[in-house]
All heavy atoms as TSV, in Angstrom:
chain	resi	resn	atom	element	x	y	z
A	1	TYR	N	N	-10.974	11.339	0.339
A	1	TYR	CA	C	-11.581	11.924	1.556
A	1	TYR	C	C	-11.258	13.396	1.694
A	1	TYR	O	O	-11.558	13.957	2.716
A	1	TYR	CB	C	-11.132	11.154	2.806
A	1	TYR	CG	C	-11.639	9.703	2.819
A	1	TYR	CD1	C	-10.749	8.685	2.701
A	1	TYR	CD2	C	-12.977	9.418	3.024
A	1	TYR	CE1	C	-11.193	7.369	2.772
A	1	TYR	CE2	C	-13.441	8.128	3.050
A	1	TYR	CZ	C	-12.537	7.087	2.937
A	1	TYR	OH	O	-13.017	5.815	2.954
A	2	GLY	N	N	-10.589	13.964	0.804
A	2	GLY	CA	C	-10.243	15.363	0.829
A	2	GLY	C	C	-9.109	15.693	1.827
A	2	GLY	O	O	-8.991	16.775	2.305
A	3	ARG	N	N	-8.304	14.671	2.175
A	3	ARG	CA	C	-7.244	14.878	3.127
A	3	ARG	C	C	-6.096	15.604	2.453
A	3	ARG	O	O	-5.829	15.441	1.296
A	3	ARG	CB	C	-6.748	13.548	3.653
A	3	ARG	CG	C	-7.733	12.805	4.435
A	3	ARG	CD	C	-7.159	11.472	4.954
A	3	ARG	NE	N	-8.124	10.737	5.675
A	3	ARG	CZ	C	-8.456	9.504	5.434
A	3	ARG	NH1	N	-7.864	8.822	4.460
A	3	ARG	NH2	N	-9.372	8.875	6.163
A	4	THR	N	N	-5.361	16.367	3.282
A	4	THR	CA	C	-4.132	16.966	2.833
A	4	THR	C	C	-3.003	16.170	3.451
A	4	THR	O	O	-2.972	16.006	4.694
A	4	THR	CB	C	-4.045	18.437	3.245
A	4	THR	OG1	O	-5.120	19.130	2.667
A	4	THR	CG2	C	-2.748	19.050	2.817
A	5	LEU	N	N	-2.098	15.680	2.663
A	5	LEU	CA	C	-0.965	14.943	3.122
A	5	LEU	C	C	0.262	15.835	3.022
A	5	LEU	O	O	0.400	16.549	2.030
A	5	LEU	CB	C	-0.765	13.667	2.313
A	5	LEU	CG	C	-1.915	12.708	2.231
A	5	LEU	CD1	C	-1.566	11.535	1.274
A	5	LEU	CD2	C	-2.277	12.196	3.563
A	6	GLY	N	N	1.104	15.779	4.054
A	6	GLY	CA	C	2.278	16.636	3.993
A	6	GLY	C	C	3.305	16.141	4.983
A	6	GLY	O	O	3.147	15.124	5.660
A	7	TYR	N	N	4.399	16.874	5.012
A	7	TYR	CA	C	5.491	16.673	5.950
A	7	TYR	C	C	5.377	17.636	7.051
A	7	TYR	O	O	5.018	18.834	6.868
A	7	TYR	CB	C	6.823	16.789	5.258
A	7	TYR	CG	C	7.118	15.723	4.262
A	7	TYR	CD1	C	6.726	15.807	2.930
A	7	TYR	CD2	C	7.710	14.514	4.668
A	7	TYR	CE1	C	6.970	14.779	2.031
A	7	TYR	CE2	C	7.946	13.480	3.777
A	7	TYR	CZ	C	7.612	13.610	2.452
A	7	TYR	OH	O	7.825	12.636	1.537
A	8	VAL	N	N	5.793	17.252	8.295
A	8	VAL	CA	C	5.832	18.150	9.428
A	8	VAL	C	C	7.299	18.393	9.702
A	8	VAL	O	O	8.076	17.485	10.078
A	8	VAL	CB	C	5.141	17.470	10.646
A	8	VAL	CG1	C	5.274	18.407	11.848
A	8	VAL	CG2	C	3.674	17.222	10.340
A	9	ILE	N	N	7.702	19.642	9.553
A	9	ILE	CA	C	9.108	20.038	9.817
A	9	ILE	C	C	9.098	20.861	11.108
A	9	ILE	O	O	8.435	21.830	11.210
A	9	ILE	CB	C	9.644	20.888	8.640
A	9	ILE	CG1	C	9.443	20.143	7.289
A	9	ILE	CG2	C	11.104	21.247	8.896
A	9	ILE	CD1	C	10.124	18.774	7.202
A	10	LEU	N	N	9.930	20.358	12.035
A	10	LEU	CA	C	9.996	21.014	13.331
A	10	LEU	C	C	10.912	22.232	13.263
A	10	LEU	O	O	11.684	22.386	12.284
A	10	LEU	CB	C	10.535	20.022	14.367
A	10	LEU	CG	C	9.638	18.738	14.531
A	10	LEU	CD1	C	10.316	17.776	15.501
A	10	LEU	CD2	C	8.255	19.128	15.012
A	11	PRO	N	N	10.868	23.128	14.262
A	11	PRO	CA	C	11.705	24.332	14.230
A	11	PRO	C	C	13.209	24.110	14.022
A	11	PRO	O	O	13.871	24.947	13.430
A	11	PRO	CB	C	11.491	24.973	15.602
A	11	PRO	CG	C	10.101	24.467	15.993
A	11	PRO	CD	C	10.003	23.113	15.462
A	12	ASP	N	N	13.700	22.948	14.452
A	12	ASP	CA	C	15.110	22.637	14.239
A	12	ASP	C	C	15.371	21.936	12.885
A	12	ASP	O	O	16.455	21.393	12.636
A	12	ASP	CB	C	15.647	21.785	15.347
A	12	ASP	CG	C	15.079	20.376	15.418
A	12	ASP	OD1	O	14.135	20.081	14.591
A	12	ASP	OD2	O	15.527	19.611	16.246
A	13	ASN	N	N	14.377	21.966	11.994
A	13	ASN	CA	C	14.411	21.385	10.624
A	13	ASN	C	C	14.378	19.886	10.647
A	13	ASN	O	O	14.650	19.202	9.623
A	13	ASN	CB	C	15.623	21.879	9.838
A	13	ASN	CG	C	15.367	23.256	9.296
A	13	ASN	OD1	O	14.217	23.629	9.034
A	13	ASN	ND2	N	16.411	24.028	9.085
A	14	THR	N	N	14.025	19.254	11.769
A	14	THR	CA	C	13.819	17.805	11.834
A	14	THR	C	C	12.510	17.434	11.157
A	14	THR	O	O	11.545	18.121	11.366
A	14	THR	CB	C	13.828	17.345	13.328
A	14	THR	OG1	O	14.998	17.685	13.922
A	14	THR	CG2	C	13.579	15.846	13.414
A	15	ASN	N	N	12.553	16.413	10.331
A	15	ASN	CA	C	11.344	15.939	9.689
A	15	ASN	C	C	10.625	14.957	10.626
A	15	ASN	O	O	11.136	13.824	10.835
A	15	ASN	CB	C	11.706	15.247	8.387
A	15	ASN	CG	C	10.495	14.803	7.575
A	15	ASN	OD1	O	9.553	14.278	8.111
A	15	ASN	ND2	N	10.589	14.959	6.274
A	16	LEU	N	N	9.486	15.370	11.211
A	16	LEU	CA	C	8.791	14.525	12.132
A	16	LEU	C	C	8.309	13.217	11.535
A	16	LEU	O	O	8.383	12.176	12.165
A	16	LEU	CB	C	7.588	15.279	12.753
A	16	LEU	CG	C	6.790	14.583	13.848
A	16	LEU	CD1	C	7.685	14.180	15.009
A	16	LEU	CD2	C	5.650	15.407	14.267
A	17	ASN	N	N	7.877	13.249	10.290
A	17	ASN	CA	C	7.443	12.049	9.598
A	17	ASN	C	C	8.542	10.960	9.626
A	17	ASN	O	O	8.266	9.840	9.937
A	17	ASN	CB	C	7.056	12.324	8.135
A	17	ASN	CG	C	6.101	13.471	7.991
A	17	ASN	OD1	O	6.408	14.568	8.412
A	17	ASN	ND2	N	4.962	13.191	7.377
A	18	GLU	N	N	9.750	11.376	9.311
A	18	GLU	CA	C	10.911	10.473	9.285
A	18	GLU	C	C	11.193	9.965	10.690
A	18	GLU	O	O	11.490	8.764	10.888
A	18	GLU	CB	C	12.108	11.140	8.676
A	18	GLU	CG	C	11.965	11.482	7.230
A	18	GLU	CD	C	13.096	12.261	6.612
A	18	GLU	OE1	O	14.074	12.600	7.378
A	18	GLU	OE2	O	13.037	12.539	5.406
A	19	GLU	N	N	11.165	10.868	11.657
A	19	GLU	CA	C	11.467	10.477	13.046
A	19	GLU	C	C	10.457	9.476	13.577
A	19	GLU	O	O	10.836	8.490	14.280
A	19	GLU	CB	C	11.559	11.691	13.964
A	19	GLU	CG	C	12.667	12.645	13.582
A	19	GLU	CD	C	14.065	11.984	13.630
A	19	GLU	OE1	O	14.371	11.256	14.605
A	19	GLU	OE2	O	14.854	12.210	12.687
A	20	LEU	N	N	9.209	9.645	13.249
A	20	LEU	CA	C	8.171	8.648	13.695
A	20	LEU	C	C	8.366	7.305	13.074
A	20	LEU	O	O	8.260	6.262	13.736
A	20	LEU	CB	C	6.793	9.180	13.400
A	20	LEU	CG	C	6.363	10.354	14.266
A	20	LEU	CD1	C	5.020	10.947	13.713
A	20	LEU	CD2	C	6.186	9.980	15.702
A	21	LEU	N	N	8.730	7.249	11.788
A	21	LEU	CA	C	9.039	6.010	11.162
A	21	LEU	C	C	10.275	5.327	11.703
A	21	LEU	O	O	10.255	4.094	11.969
A	21	LEU	CB	C	9.186	6.201	9.646
A	21	LEU	CG	C	7.920	6.409	8.876
A	21	LEU	CD1	C	8.141	6.948	7.441
A	21	LEU	CD2	C	7.056	5.159	8.802
A	22	LYS	N	N	11.318	6.094	11.961
A	22	LYS	CA	C	12.529	5.571	12.586
A	22	LYS	C	C	12.289	4.918	13.920
A	22	LYS	O	O	12.818	3.896	14.257
A	22	LYS	CB	C	13.571	6.663	12.796
A	22	LYS	CG	C	14.322	7.102	11.619
A	22	LYS	CD	C	15.367	8.136	12.030
A	22	LYS	CE	C	15.767	9.049	10.899
A	22	LYS	NZ	N	16.662	10.099	11.353
A	23	ALA	N	N	11.388	5.514	14.685
A	23	ALA	CA	C	11.077	5.032	16.036
A	23	ALA	C	C	10.030	3.941	16.018
A	23	ALA	O	O	9.626	3.433	17.077
A	23	ALA	CB	C	10.579	6.199	16.924
A	24	GLY	N	N	9.547	3.551	14.844
A	24	GLY	CA	C	8.548	2.532	14.746
A	24	GLY	C	C	7.185	2.977	15.271
A	24	GLY	O	O	6.406	2.142	15.709
A	25	LEU	N	N	6.900	4.248	15.202
A	25	LEU	CA	C	5.673	4.767	15.738
A	25	LEU	C	C	4.674	5.184	14.680
A	25	LEU	O	O	3.661	5.812	14.981
A	25	LEU	CB	C	5.981	5.973	16.686
A	25	LEU	CG	C	6.902	5.667	17.843
A	25	LEU	CD1	C	7.240	6.948	18.617
A	25	LEU	CD2	C	6.198	4.661	18.741
A	26	ALA	N	N	4.952	4.837	13.434
A	26	ALA	CA	C	4.057	5.222	12.310
A	26	ALA	C	C	4.240	4.224	11.192
A	26	ALA	O	O	5.225	3.464	11.160
A	26	ALA	CB	C	4.430	6.607	11.827
A	27	TRP	N	N	3.225	4.211	10.343
A	27	TRP	CA	C	3.271	3.347	9.128
A	27	TRP	C	C	3.544	4.253	7.925
A	27	TRP	O	O	3.025	5.374	7.868
A	27	TRP	CB	C	1.928	2.721	8.927
A	27	TRP	CG	C	1.557	1.697	10.002
A	27	TRP	CD1	C	1.108	1.994	11.272
A	27	TRP	CD2	C	1.581	0.311	9.941
A	27	TRP	NE1	N	0.857	0.861	11.967
A	27	TRP	CE2	C	1.123	-0.217	11.159
A	27	TRP	CE3	C	1.928	-0.580	8.954
A	27	TRP	CZ2	C	1.027	-1.579	11.407
A	27	TRP	CZ3	C	1.774	-1.937	9.200
A	27	TRP	CH2	C	1.377	-2.416	10.407
A	28	HIS	N	N	4.197	3.717	6.932
A	28	HIS	CA	C	4.384	4.471	5.668
A	28	HIS	C	C	3.271	3.980	4.765
A	28	HIS	O	O	3.274	2.817	4.354
A	28	HIS	CB	C	5.775	4.134	5.077
A	28	HIS	CG	C	5.979	4.758	3.726
A	28	HIS	ND1	N	6.768	4.172	2.782
A	28	HIS	CD2	C	5.523	5.907	3.201
A	28	HIS	CE1	C	6.749	4.909	1.698
A	28	HIS	NE2	N	6.020	5.982	1.894
A	29	PHE	N	N	2.372	4.838	4.395
A	29	PHE	CA	C	1.202	4.458	3.566
A	29	PHE	C	C	1.666	4.635	2.104
A	29	PHE	O	O	1.472	5.695	1.475
A	29	PHE	CB	C	0.043	5.359	3.901
A	29	PHE	CG	C	-1.322	4.810	3.441
A	29	PHE	CD1	C	-1.431	3.590	2.815
A	29	PHE	CD2	C	-2.447	5.573	3.616
A	29	PHE	CE1	C	-2.639	3.108	2.397
A	29	PHE	CE2	C	-3.673	5.100	3.203
A	29	PHE	CZ	C	-3.813	3.869	2.602
A	30	LYS	N	N	2.173	3.574	1.588
A	30	LYS	CA	C	2.761	3.571	0.231
A	30	LYS	C	C	1.791	3.906	-0.885
A	30	LYS	O	O	2.112	4.309	-1.979
A	30	LYS	CB	C	3.524	2.301	-0.017
A	30	LYS	CG	C	4.665	2.066	0.929
A	30	LYS	CD	C	5.218	0.699	0.857
A	30	LYS	CE	C	6.283	0.437	1.884
A	30	LYS	NZ	N	5.798	0.258	3.247
A	31	LYS	N	N	0.496	3.675	-0.598
A	31	LYS	CA	C	-0.527	3.907	-1.616
A	31	LYS	C	C	-0.527	5.395	-2.010
A	31	LYS	O	O	-0.860	5.730	-3.145
A	31	LYS	CB	C	-1.924	3.490	-1.055
A	31	LYS	CG	C	-3.033	3.728	-2.029
A	31	LYS	CD	C	-4.357	3.196	-1.421
A	31	LYS	CE	C	-5.487	3.480	-2.361
A	31	LYS	NZ	N	-6.756	2.966	-1.788
A	32	TYR	N	N	-0.277	6.287	-1.032
A	32	TYR	CA	C	-0.319	7.750	-1.324
A	32	TYR	C	C	1.048	8.373	-1.274
A	32	TYR	O	O	1.141	9.616	-1.513
A	32	TYR	CB	C	-1.267	8.416	-0.301
A	32	TYR	CG	C	-2.640	7.965	-0.441
A	32	TYR	CD1	C	-3.276	7.164	0.509
A	32	TYR	CD2	C	-3.392	8.288	-1.599
A	32	TYR	CE1	C	-4.534	6.726	0.371
A	32	TYR	CE2	C	-4.728	7.806	-1.738
A	32	TYR	CZ	C	-5.281	7.047	-0.758
A	32	TYR	OH	O	-6.560	6.630	-0.912
A	33	ASN	N	N	2.116	7.650	-0.960
A	33	ASN	CA	C	3.426	8.226	-0.891
A	33	ASN	C	C	4.439	7.188	-1.287
A	33	ASN	O	O	4.534	6.138	-0.653
A	33	ASN	CB	C	3.721	8.748	0.509
A	33	ASN	CG	C	5.077	9.384	0.638
A	33	ASN	OD1	O	6.112	8.784	0.431
A	33	ASN	ND2	N	5.074	10.688	0.949
A	34	SER	N	N	5.177	7.391	-2.356
A	34	SER	CA	C	6.122	6.401	-2.847
A	34	SER	C	C	7.585	6.714	-2.468
A	34	SER	O	O	8.491	6.187	-3.095
A	34	SER	CB	C	6.002	6.339	-4.391
A	34	SER	OG	O	6.298	7.613	-4.961
A	35	SER	N	N	7.776	7.527	-1.445
A	35	SER	CA	C	9.142	7.876	-1.012
A	35	SER	C	C	9.941	6.680	-0.654
A	35	SER	O	O	9.605	5.892	0.230
A	35	SER	CB	C	9.049	8.830	0.161
A	35	SER	OG	O	10.357	8.949	0.780
A	36	GLN	N	N	11.087	6.483	-1.336
A	36	GLN	CA	C	12.008	5.400	-1.029
A	36	GLN	C	C	12.615	5.554	0.383
A	36	GLN	O	O	12.797	4.605	1.062
A	36	GLN	CB	C	13.116	5.293	-2.078
A	36	GLN	CG	C	12.636	4.760	-3.393
A	36	GLN	CD	C	12.192	3.300	-3.252
A	36	GLN	OE1	O	10.982	3.036	-3.317
A	36	GLN	NE2	N	13.064	2.360	-3.072
A	37	LYS	N	N	12.867	6.819	0.729
A	37	LYS	CA	C	13.455	7.070	2.064
A	37	LYS	C	C	12.522	6.687	3.195
A	37	LYS	O	O	12.963	6.023	4.122
A	37	LYS	CB	C	13.836	8.562	2.226
A	37	LYS	CG	C	14.499	8.901	3.517
A	37	LYS	CD	C	15.049	10.290	3.594
A	37	LYS	CE	C	15.841	10.496	4.900
A	37	LYS	NZ	N	16.399	11.778	4.974
A	38	LEU	N	N	11.249	7.071	3.059
A	38	LEU	CA	C	10.312	6.686	4.092
A	38	LEU	C	C	10.103	5.166	4.139
A	38	LEU	O	O	9.965	4.590	5.226
A	38	LEU	CB	C	8.926	7.372	3.845
A	38	LEU	CG	C	8.954	8.904	3.955
A	38	LEU	CD1	C	7.559	9.485	3.719
A	38	LEU	CD2	C	9.510	9.375	5.262
A	39	SER	N	N	10.084	4.546	2.996
A	39	SER	CA	C	9.969	3.100	2.913
A	39	SER	C	C	11.156	2.426	3.619
A	39	SER	O	O	10.986	1.480	4.363
A	39	SER	CB	C	9.892	2.634	1.469
A	39	SER	OG	O	9.573	1.278	1.383
A	40	GLN	N	N	12.317	2.966	3.359
A	40	GLN	CA	C	13.555	2.371	3.968
A	40	GLN	C	C	13.538	2.565	5.487
A	40	GLN	O	O	13.894	1.622	6.219
A	40	GLN	CB	C	14.795	3.039	3.408
A	40	GLN	CG	C	16.095	2.534	3.922
A	40	GLN	CD	C	16.350	1.104	3.604
A	40	GLN	OE1	O	15.947	0.588	2.553
A	40	GLN	NE2	N	17.000	0.378	4.519
A	41	LEU	N	N	13.116	3.726	5.976
A	41	LEU	CA	C	13.049	3.945	7.420
A	41	LEU	C	C	12.083	2.997	8.050
A	41	LEU	O	O	12.343	2.438	9.158
A	41	LEU	CB	C	12.625	5.402	7.668
A	41	LEU	CG	C	13.668	6.468	7.325
A	41	LEU	CD1	C	13.032	7.868	7.446
A	41	LEU	CD2	C	14.909	6.327	8.152
A	42	GLU	N	N	10.943	2.721	7.449
A	42	GLU	CA	C	9.986	1.787	7.964
A	42	GLU	C	C	10.588	0.395	7.990
A	42	GLU	O	O	10.495	-0.344	8.976
A	42	GLU	CB	C	8.645	1.774	7.167
A	42	GLU	CG	C	7.625	0.803	7.741
A	42	GLU	CD	C	6.417	0.767	6.884
A	42	GLU	OE1	O	6.529	0.315	5.709
A	42	GLU	OE2	O	5.323	1.150	7.415
A	43	SER	N	N	11.233	-0.049	6.901
A	43	SER	CA	C	11.845	-1.343	6.824
A	43	SER	C	C	12.904	-1.543	7.874
A	43	SER	O	O	13.001	-2.624	8.504
A	43	SER	CB	C	12.508	-1.546	5.432
A	43	SER	OG	O	11.579	-1.618	4.482
A	44	GLU	N	N	13.701	-0.502	8.147
A	44	GLU	CA	C	14.761	-0.575	9.198
A	44	GLU	C	C	14.142	-0.774	10.577
A	44	GLU	O	O	14.600	-1.573	11.405
A	44	GLU	CB	C	15.616	0.626	9.179
A	44	GLU	CG	C	16.536	0.680	7.933
A	44	GLU	CD	C	17.285	2.023	7.759
A	44	GLU	OE1	O	17.198	2.879	8.637
A	44	GLU	OE2	O	17.917	2.164	6.696
A	45	ALA	N	N	13.046	-0.024	10.842
A	45	ALA	CA	C	12.379	-0.160	12.142
A	45	ALA	C	C	11.753	-1.566	12.295
A	45	ALA	O	O	11.872	-2.172	13.369
A	45	ALA	CB	C	11.317	0.904	12.303
A	46	LYS	N	N	11.241	-2.089	11.195
A	46	LYS	CA	C	10.614	-3.440	11.200
A	46	LYS	C	C	11.727	-4.473	11.523
A	46	LYS	O	O	11.573	-5.336	12.383
A	46	LYS	CB	C	10.078	-3.830	9.858
A	46	LYS	CG	C	8.659	-3.293	9.611
A	46	LYS	CD	C	8.183	-3.816	8.249
A	46	LYS	CE	C	6.861	-3.190	7.884
A	46	LYS	NZ	N	6.366	-3.732	6.588
A	47	SER	N	N	12.850	-4.358	10.830
A	47	SER	CA	C	13.929	-5.350	11.000
A	47	SER	C	C	14.528	-5.284	12.409
A	47	SER	O	O	15.016	-6.281	12.922
A	47	SER	CB	C	15.013	-5.197	9.954
A	47	SER	OG	O	15.734	-4.004	10.100
A	48	GLN	N	N	14.499	-4.096	13.011
A	48	GLN	CA	C	15.044	-3.942	14.370
A	48	GLN	C	C	13.996	-4.174	15.423
A	48	GLN	O	O	14.314	-4.084	16.631
A	48	GLN	CB	C	15.653	-2.550	14.509
A	48	GLN	CG	C	16.857	-2.327	13.602
A	48	GLN	CD	C	17.312	-0.888	13.637
A	48	GLN	OE1	O	17.181	-0.213	14.643
A	48	GLN	NE2	N	17.892	-0.408	12.553
A	49	LYS	N	N	12.745	-4.434	14.991
A	49	LYS	CA	C	11.644	-4.598	15.936
A	49	LYS	C	C	11.478	-3.469	16.944
A	49	LYS	O	O	11.404	-3.685	18.153
A	49	LYS	CB	C	11.766	-5.973	16.638
A	49	LYS	CG	C	11.735	-7.170	15.684
A	49	LYS	CD	C	11.480	-8.401	16.393
A	49	LYS	CE	C	11.448	-9.634	15.461
A	49	LYS	NZ	N	10.523	-9.584	14.409
A	50	ILE	N	N	11.419	-2.263	16.370
A	50	ILE	CA	C	11.283	-1.056	17.147
A	50	ILE	C	C	9.836	-0.624	17.163
A	50	ILE	O	O	9.132	-0.762	16.167
A	50	ILE	CB	C	12.175	0.071	16.556
A	50	ILE	CG1	C	13.654	-0.312	16.601
A	50	ILE	CG2	C	11.920	1.380	17.273
A	50	ILE	CD1	C	14.540	0.657	15.826
A	51	GLY	N	N	9.383	-0.072	18.287
A	51	GLY	CA	C	8.023	0.474	18.371
A	51	GLY	C	C	6.949	-0.538	18.127
A	51	GLY	O	O	6.950	-1.610	18.674
A	52	LEU	N	N	6.021	-0.222	17.240
A	52	LEU	CA	C	4.888	-1.105	16.934
A	52	LEU	C	C	5.360	-2.405	16.336
A	52	LEU	O	O	4.622	-3.389	16.352
A	52	LEU	CB	C	3.841	-0.394	16.065
A	52	LEU	CG	C	4.226	-0.078	14.610
A	52	LEU	CD1	C	3.831	-1.193	13.656
A	52	LEU	CD2	C	3.537	1.213	14.252
A	53	TRP	N	N	6.540	-2.471	15.795
A	53	TRP	CA	C	7.096	-3.690	15.173
A	53	TRP	C	C	7.472	-4.692	16.190
A	53	TRP	O	O	7.880	-5.826	15.784
A	53	TRP	CB	C	8.162	-3.330	14.162
A	53	TRP	CG	C	7.712	-2.303	13.200
A	53	TRP	CD1	C	8.168	-1.020	13.082
A	53	TRP	CD2	C	6.717	-2.495	12.234
A	53	TRP	NE1	N	7.484	-0.367	12.082
A	53	TRP	CE2	C	6.578	-1.232	11.534
A	53	TRP	CE3	C	5.856	-3.509	11.829
A	53	TRP	CZ2	C	5.626	-1.025	10.502
A	53	TRP	CZ3	C	4.973	-3.307	10.824
A	53	TRP	CH2	C	4.874	-2.066	10.160
A	54	GLN	N	N	7.414	-4.372	17.459
A	54	GLN	CA	C	7.668	-5.331	18.555
A	54	GLN	C	C	6.494	-6.288	18.674
A	54	GLN	O	O	6.632	-7.427	19.164
A	54	GLN	CB	C	7.841	-4.653	19.898
A	54	GLN	CG	C	9.053	-3.750	19.936
A	54	GLN	CD	C	9.109	-2.992	21.260
A	54	GLN	OE1	O	8.808	-3.552	22.319
A	54	GLN	NE2	N	9.458	-1.741	21.204
A	55	MET	N	N	5.288	-5.838	18.278
A	55	MET	CA	C	4.111	-6.675	18.418
A	55	MET	C	C	4.150	-7.867	17.430
A	55	MET	O	O	4.736	-7.737	16.350
A	55	MET	CB	C	2.853	-5.815	18.163
A	55	MET	CG	C	2.756	-4.682	19.112
A	55	MET	SD	S	1.198	-3.711	18.997
A	55	MET	CE	C	0.874	-3.562	17.278
A	56	PRO	N	N	3.564	-8.982	17.818
A	56	PRO	CA	C	3.655	-10.130	16.941
A	56	PRO	C	C	2.896	-9.992	15.621
A	56	PRO	O	O	3.378	-10.445	14.570
A	56	PRO	CB	C	3.000	-11.291	17.757
A	56	PRO	CG	C	2.373	-10.681	18.945
A	56	PRO	CD	C	2.924	-9.294	19.100
A	57	ASN	N	N	1.781	-9.299	15.580
A	57	ASN	CA	C	1.021	-9.109	14.362
A	57	ASN	C	C	0.417	-7.715	14.299
A	57	ASN	O	O	-0.763	-7.553	14.369
A	57	ASN	CB	C	-0.134	-10.118	14.316
A	57	ASN	CG	C	0.367	-11.547	14.220
A	57	ASN	OD1	O	1.157	-11.854	13.310
A	57	ASN	ND2	N	-0.075	-12.380	15.096
A	58	PRO	N	N	1.246	-6.702	14.066
A	58	PRO	CA	C	0.719	-5.347	13.997
A	58	PRO	C	C	-0.228	-5.258	12.777
A	58	PRO	O	O	0.012	-5.844	11.751
A	58	PRO	CB	C	1.925	-4.453	13.819
A	58	PRO	CG	C	2.988	-5.360	13.318
A	58	PRO	CD	C	2.708	-6.747	13.813
A	59	ILE	N	N	-1.303	-4.478	12.978
A	59	ILE	CA	C	-2.291	-4.331	11.884
A	59	ILE	C	C	-2.253	-2.910	11.394
A	59	ILE	O	O	-2.382	-1.983	12.181
A	59	ILE	CB	C	-3.730	-4.660	12.397
A	59	ILE	CG1	C	-3.737	-6.094	12.920
A	59	ILE	CG2	C	-4.756	-4.457	11.336
A	59	ILE	CD1	C	-5.017	-6.467	13.649
A	60	ALA	N	N	-2.063	-2.743	10.151
A	60	ALA	CA	C	-2.026	-1.419	9.507
A	60	ALA	C	C	-3.332	-0.692	9.779
A	60	ALA	O	O	-4.430	-1.339	9.696
A	60	ALA	CB	C	-1.750	-1.517	8.029
A	61	PRO	N	N	-3.337	0.604	10.021
A	61	PRO	CA	C	-4.581	1.311	10.255
A	61	PRO	C	C	-5.592	1.166	9.140
A	61	PRO	O	O	-6.807	1.034	9.452
A	61	PRO	CB	C	-4.135	2.794	10.356
A	61	PRO	CG	C	-2.668	2.742	10.662
A	61	PRO	CD	C	-2.175	1.492	10.082
A	62	TRP	N	N	-5.187	1.130	7.905
A	62	TRP	CA	C	-6.133	1.000	6.820
A	62	TRP	C	C	-6.748	-0.426	6.791
A	62	TRP	O	O	-7.881	-0.513	6.369
A	62	TRP	CB	C	-5.463	1.363	5.450
A	62	TRP	CG	C	-4.139	0.723	5.259
A	62	TRP	CD1	C	-3.869	-0.515	4.718
A	62	TRP	CD2	C	-2.893	1.248	5.633
A	62	TRP	NE1	N	-2.539	-0.777	4.719
A	62	TRP	CE2	C	-1.883	0.343	5.238
A	62	TRP	CE3	C	-2.448	2.447	6.253
A	62	TRP	CZ2	C	-0.516	0.492	5.470
A	62	TRP	CZ3	C	-1.115	2.677	6.426
A	62	TRP	CH2	C	-0.164	1.701	6.066
A	63	ASP	N	N	-6.048	-1.389	7.274
A	63	ASP	CA	C	-6.623	-2.747	7.381
A	63	ASP	C	C	-7.568	-2.832	8.592
A	63	ASP	O	O	-8.580	-3.454	8.515
A	63	ASP	CB	C	-5.512	-3.807	7.453
A	63	ASP	CG	C	-4.719	-3.947	6.180
A	63	ASP	OD1	O	-5.306	-3.676	5.095
A	63	ASP	OD2	O	-3.568	-4.322	6.238
A	64	PHE	N	N	-7.149	-2.179	9.673
A	64	PHE	CA	C	-7.937	-2.179	10.864
A	64	PHE	C	C	-9.359	-1.571	10.639
A	64	PHE	O	O	-10.361	-2.069	11.037
A	64	PHE	CB	C	-7.245	-1.411	11.983
A	64	PHE	CG	C	-8.015	-1.363	13.280
A	64	PHE	CD1	C	-8.009	-2.412	14.146
A	64	PHE	CD2	C	-8.725	-0.242	13.606
A	64	PHE	CE1	C	-8.736	-2.367	15.364
A	64	PHE	CE2	C	-9.480	-0.166	14.769
A	64	PHE	CZ	C	-9.445	-1.234	15.654
A	65	ARG	N	N	-9.358	-0.486	9.832
A	65	ARG	CA	C	-10.621	0.211	9.541
A	65	ARG	C	C	-11.562	-0.661	8.666
A	65	ARG	O	O	-12.786	-0.493	8.684
A	65	ARG	CB	C	-10.338	1.527	8.850
A	65	ARG	CG	C	-9.828	2.572	9.815
A	65	ARG	CD	C	-9.807	3.962	9.143
A	65	ARG	NE	N	-8.853	4.052	8.027
A	65	ARG	CZ	C	-7.593	4.424	8.146
A	65	ARG	NH1	N	-7.105	4.737	9.317
A	65	ARG	NH2	N	-6.820	4.522	7.041
A	66	LYS	N	N	-10.998	-1.598	7.913
A	66	LYS	CA	C	-11.839	-2.452	7.034
A	66	LYS	C	C	-12.515	-3.552	7.845
A	66	LYS	O	O	-13.523	-4.094	7.380
A	66	LYS	CB	C	-10.908	-3.156	5.989
A	66	LYS	CG	C	-10.416	-2.190	4.984
A	66	LYS	CD	C	-9.546	-2.980	3.972
A	66	LYS	CE	C	-8.858	-2.023	2.972
A	66	LYS	NZ	N	-7.934	-2.739	2.121
A	67	VAL	N	N	-12.028	-3.888	9.023
A	67	VAL	CA	C	-12.601	-4.943	9.836
A	67	VAL	C	C	-14.000	-4.560	10.324
A	67	VAL	O	O	-14.174	-3.512	10.899
A	67	VAL	CB	C	-11.692	-5.316	11.020
A	67	VAL	CG1	C	-12.358	-6.346	11.898
A	67	VAL	CG2	C	-10.330	-5.778	10.539
A	68	LYS	N	N	-14.945	-5.418	10.085
A	68	LYS	CA	C	-16.331	-5.215	10.513
A	68	LYS	C	C	-16.534	-5.949	11.847
A	68	LYS	O	O	-16.366	-7.172	11.855
A	68	LYS	CB	C	-17.313	-5.626	9.489
A	68	LYS	CG	C	-17.136	-5.035	8.125
A	68	LYS	CD	C	-18.099	-3.913	7.877
A	68	LYS	CE	C	-18.061	-3.512	6.430
A	68	LYS	NZ	N	-17.529	-2.267	6.185
A	69	ASN	N	N	-16.912	-5.214	12.924
A	69	ASN	CA	C	-17.128	-5.935	14.155
A	69	ASN	C	C	-18.555	-6.309	14.331
A	69	ASN	O	O	-19.468	-5.777	14.131
A	69	ASN	CB	C	-16.718	-5.013	15.349
A	69	ASN	CG	C	-15.191	-4.840	15.321
A	69	ASN	OD1	O	-14.488	-5.716	14.900
A	69	ASN	ND2	N	-14.726	-3.741	15.827
């Protein structure tokens, strides 16, 4: 789709991508990013049921887009 994927680094050098995963507010799209660190952060949020992982059946954005209504 011509998207540019990248990291967002805040003025205090905090990696926003990592912080969103830690808080359970984002998905790690492993198809385009194989970072072990990001995968681990997502797994930890899942196991702690933080953010979107509190929901009984969260649906990944890429799966949601495939659903035909």
